[in-house]
N, C-alpha and C positions, 0 to 999 in steps of 0.2 A: 647608456642603454646596454643591458646585458646581452650576451651572445644568444641566449635562449629566445629572447624577444626578437632578435634579428632573424633567427631561423624561422620563427613563426610567420614573419612578414614575407619571407621568400616564397613565392608561388611557383609551383611547377607548371610548365607550359603544356597545355592540353594539345594532344595530337588530333587534328581534324581528319575527316574522311578524305579530303583532297590530298593530304600529305602521304597517305598510304598507297601502296602499289601491290599488284598481284604478282606472286612468285610461283613458279612451277616447281613442284617437288619431284626429284628424280630418285628412283629406287636404287639400291646398292647393286654391286656386281653380281650377286647370286640371283638377281632377278633381271639381269641384262639391261640395266640402266633405263628402264621403262618409265615414262612420266606417269605418276600415280595420282596427280591432283594439283590443285592450286590453292594457295592460302593468301590472305590479305593482311598486310601489316607493314610496319616500318623495318628497315634493315636491322636495327639493333634489337628488335623484339621478336625476331623469328626463330632464333636458335633455341632449341629445346622443345619446340612444339611437336606434337605427335599427330600422325596421320594413320587412319585405319582403312584398309582395303580388303577385298575378298580375293581369294586365290583364283576365283573365276575370272577376275579382271586380267589375269596373266595367261591363263590356259584356255579360256572360252569353253570350258568343259563344265556342264551343269552338275556333275558329281562333286565339284569343288566349291559349290556355292555356300556351303555351311562352314567353311574354314576362313576365319578372320585373321589378317596379318596386321602387325603394328610396326610403324616406322617412326624414327625420331630425327628431326632436322639437326644436322651437325655443322654444315658450312654453307655460307651464303655467297653467291656470285651476283653482285649488284648490276654488273654490266649486262649479263645475260638474263637477269631477272629469274634466276633459278636457285634451287637449294639441293645440296646433296644430303642423303639420309642414311641411316643405319638401321638394320633389322633389330628390333628389341623384343620380339616375341610373337606368338600366335595362340589362337584359342578356337576350339570348335564351339558351335552354338549349343545351348543347353538341350534343345530339342533333339539334336543329333546324338548327343551323349546318352540321353534317355533311350533312344531307339536301339542302342547297342546292347542294352541289358534286357534279357527276356526273363520271364517268370520261371523259376526252377533252375536258373543258371548261377554260376559263381562269378563275381566281379573281383578280379585280382588287380589291385592298384599299387603303384610304386612311384614315389617322388624321390628324385635323385639329382644331386648337384654334380656337374661335369665341367672339366676344364679342357679345352681343345689344345691341339699341338702348339698353336700360336698364342695361347694365354687368355682366350676369351672364355668366360664362365657362363654356363647356362643351367637353369633349373627346369627339369622336365617332369611332367606328370604323364604316366603311361597307364593304360587300362587294357587288360586282356579279359575277355569273357569266354566262358566255356559253354559247350552245348548243353551239358547237364551239370548238376552240382558236383564239384570235385572235392576230394578229401583234403583235409588241412595240410597233410604232408605233401600232396601234389601242388597245392597253392604256394607253399613255401619254396618248393623247387622251381616252379615257374617264375616266381618273383626273383629268385636268384639268377635265373637265365636272363631275365630282362636287364638286370643291373650289370651282369658280366658282359653282355653283348654291347651295350651302350658305352661302357667304360673302354672297351677295345676300340670302338669307332672313335671316341673322343681322343684317345691316346695317339692315334695314327693320322687324324685328319685335321686340316686347318678349319677355321670357323666358316668360311664360305662353302666348302664342300660338306661340312657338317650340317649346315642349314639346308642345303640341297637334299641330302639324304633324309633329313628329318621331315621336311615339308612334303616331299614327293614320295613318301611311304616306302623308301628303301629299307630303313631300319625296322619298320613294323613288319615287313615281309620276312626279314631274316629272323626276327624274334618269333614269329609264328611258325617258321620252318623248324626251329629247334624245339619250341615249347609244345608243339602238337604231338611230339613223341611221348610226352608225359601225360597229356590229356587232350582230347580234341577241342580245338578252339573255334569259336564262331567269328571272333574279331580280335585284332591287336592294333591299338591306336595310341599315338602320342597326342593326347587331347589338349595339352597346354605346354607352352615353353615361355621362358622369360630370361632375358639377358641380365645377368647380375654382376658381371665383371668385364671391364674393358682395359686391356693393357695400355700403358703409357707409350705413345709413339707407335702404336700398332698400325701397320699398313695392310691394306686389303691385298689379298692374293689374286691369282688369275681367276677369270670368270669360269664357273663350272656349270655346264648345261644340265638340265634335270634328267636327261637320258644317258648320262655318263654311267659307265660300268663300275660297280663297287665290288671289292673283294669279298668273297664269302668267308664269314667269320665262323670258326669252329672252336668250341669251348668244351672242356672236360667237365661233365656233370656227374657227381657221385650220386648214384641212385640207391635208394633203399627198397626193400621188398614192399613196404607200404606205399611208396610213391610210384611203383611200377604200374602202368596201365594194365587193366585186366585183358586177358586174351580175347574175351568176347567183345569188349569195347574196342579193341584194336582192329578186329576183323569186321564187325558190324557197326561201323561208324554211321552209316546211313540210317540205321534204326534209331540212333540217338537224336538225330535232327528232327525238328518239328515239321510235320507235313504241311506243305503250303496249300492253301485253298485254291482249287482250280475250277474253272467253269466247266460244266458238263459238256462233253463233246456232242455235237449234233450227229444224227444218224447220217451216214454217208449214202448219198444217192448214186445208184449205178446207172450210167447211161448206156443204152443198148441201141445199136444202129438198126436201121430198117432191114438191112440184109440179114442181121442176126435174128430179128423177130420172125422173118419169113422162114428161116431154117428151123426155128423152134416150133412154128405152126405145122410145118411139114412133118416133123418128127412125131408130133402128137396125132 
């Protein structure tokens, strides 16, 4: 009998439901080792699975309910029935991204690959939206500011602290602080990230809480006369913003005490 015929006769053993166990997935250090869910399977088939959570599950803040986090199972601990994971990316929901862009505004998008201090590679998608339509020279300059600030952070931070600054809006705030001097911005958001490179033998660094202080990044931006914001736009930024619809205020009722009523009658 040929070897091919023998291989055909060999049947793989099916794994029944009774052979599977529940394993708890643990978040990485940048999310304080919080349990993020349970997965069902056999020890040999768990590595490489992905788990998706909301940032709301970590912060209990409803403003973070539109941010989805992705984790990948890396190591299995069969004794404790737990799995360690690594952060592989995040993404905002499509509805939230659409809400950032208003009619008559400019969307400035930049996709950049960055390598952190400890060798982890990330691909980031950043969107800045202006209050009104900006000139092309201003958009080019704002896009340059985005890339330079993110490069400076990646050059000086390890991946755990880089994730903390990216998820908890520290990088976005610093981008908006510099870019608004070119043109007023309504938002600055890293809408998507993806882990594209992991160094061999890379070890996790110390846990970095989300309220840690980051250094203020200053960059030299060569401005041209075309990219300079107009004086009227710089002073009257409130006029550029869209007026928010407000409910009409009810007429205020004035309460008069009985003693005051008597005094009014006497005067008349």
